[in-house]
C-alpha positions in Angstrom: -136.7 167.8 42.3 -139.6 166.1 40.4 -140.4 163.0 41.9 -139.5 161.2 38.6 -136.4 162.6 38.3 -133.1 160.6 39.6 -131.9 160.9 42.9 -128.2 159.9 43.9 -128.3 156.9 46.2 -127.8 158.3 49.2 -130.5 160.4 49.6 -133.1 156.8 49.1 -135.3 155.9 52.2 -134.0 152.7 54.1 -136.6 150.5 55.4 -139.5 151.5 53.7 -139.9 149.0 50.8 -139.1 148.6 46.9 -137.5 151.5 45.4 -136.0 151.9 41.5 -132.5 151.7 41.9 -129.6 152.7 38.5 -127.0 150.3 38.3 -124.6 151.5 36.1 -122.2 148.2 36.1 -125.8 146.2 34.0 -126.4 149.7 32.6 -130.1 149.5 33.3 -132.9 149.7 36.2 -134.0 147.4 38.4 -136.6 147.4 41.7 -134.3 146.7 44.8 -134.3 147.1 48.6 -131.8 148.4 51.3 -130.9 144.9 53.3 -130.3 146.4 56.4 -128.2 142.8 58.0 -125.4 143.2 54.7 -125.9 146.9 54.7 -126.0 147.8 51.2 -128.9 147.0 48.5 -130.1 143.9 46.7 -132.3 143.4 43.8 -135.6 142.8 43.8 -134.8 138.8 43.9 -133.1 139.4 47.3 -130.4 137.6 46.6 -126.6 139.2 48.3 -124.9 137.8 45.6 -126.2 139.6 43.3 -124.8 142.4 44.9 -121.5 141.5 42.8 -123.0 143.2 39.9 -122.4 146.8 41.8 -124.4 148.9 44.0 -127.4 151.7 42.7 -125.6 155.2 42.6 -129.2 156.7 41.5 -133.0 156.0 42.8 -136.4 157.2 42.3 -139.7 156.0 43.7 -142.0 153.1 42.1 -144.0 154.1 40.1 -148.0 153.5 40.6 -149.8 151.0 39.5 -152.7 150.9 37.6 -156.5 152.0 39.2 
């Protein structure tokens, strides 16, 4: 599997920072991270209320920044 392919969210690394998540209810991807206290994925602003907009179904690593 290519690093740039979407992978099932169950395979995403938790506790390692941000990943790019696909949110089907929003029909878009967002930077997200695992919230160990609420046991769910949250979008980059860290607001668990956003989880009401659904959970990501797929993920991929964030791209590297420019050098």
